[in-house]
C-alpha positions in Angstrom: -18.6 85.0 24.8 -18.2 82.0 22.4 -14.6 81.6 23.6 -15.8 81.4 27.2 -18.3 78.7 26.4 -15.7 76.7 24.5 -13.3 77.0 27.4 -15.9 75.7 29.8 -17.3 72.9 27.7 -14.0 71.5 26.3 -12.5 70.4 29.6 -15.8 68.8 30.7 -16.1 66.8 27.5 -12.4 65.9 27.6 -12.6 64.7 31.2 -15.8 62.7 30.4 -14.1 60.9 27.5 -10.8 60.3 29.4 -12.6 59.4 32.7 -13.0 55.9 34.0 -15.2 53.7 31.9 -18.2 52.2 33.4 -18.7 48.4 33.3 -20.1 47.1 30.1 -23.5 45.5 30.3 -22.7 42.7 27.8 -22.0 39.0 27.7 -21.0 36.3 25.3 -23.6 33.6 24.9 -22.9 30.2 23.2 -24.1 31.6 19.9 -21.4 34.3 19.9 -18.7 31.6 20.5 -19.9 29.5 17.6 -20.1 32.5 15.4 -16.5 33.4 16.2 -15.4 29.8 15.6 -17.2 29.9 12.2 -15.4 33.2 11.3 -12.0 31.6 12.1 -12.7 28.5 10.1 -14.1 30.5 7.1 -11.0 32.8 7.2 -8.6 29.9 7.2 -10.4 28.1 4.4 -10.6 31.4 2.4 -6.9 31.9 2.9 -6.2 28.4 1.7 -8.4 28.9 -1.3 -6.6 32.1 -2.2 -3.2 30.5 -1.9 -4.4 27.6 -4.1 -5.8 30.0 -6.7 -2.7 32.1 -6.9 -0.1 29.4 -6.2 1.6 29.7 -9.6 2.0 33.5 -9.1 3.3 33.0 -5.6 5.8 30.3 -6.7 6.9 32.5 -9.7 7.5 35.5 -7.5 9.7 33.6 -5.0 11.6 31.7 -7.6 12.3 34.9 -9.5 13.3 36.6 -6.2 15.8 33.9 -5.2 17.1 33.1 -8.7 18.1 36.7 -9.4 20.5 36.7 -6.4 22.2 33.6 -7.8 22.5 34.9 -11.3 23.9 38.2 -10.1 26.7 36.5 -8.1 27.7 34.3 -11.0 27.9 37.2 -13.4 30.5 39.1 -11.3 
């Protein structure tokens, strides 16, 4: 009996989830736009701060990455 219930409910639930979505009852007000702008500016400034804080490590990584290729070619 449990299998019969599962076989009847599963297609109904699946079709409801895969069925056409109804229109969303939402909107973007001016406050949402300014919040998104604030998030973009904060993300950019945070990224710049992270690059500034770790600049010596970033520079050391890339200088070590490119200098190894030059040393290996000269050694051969």
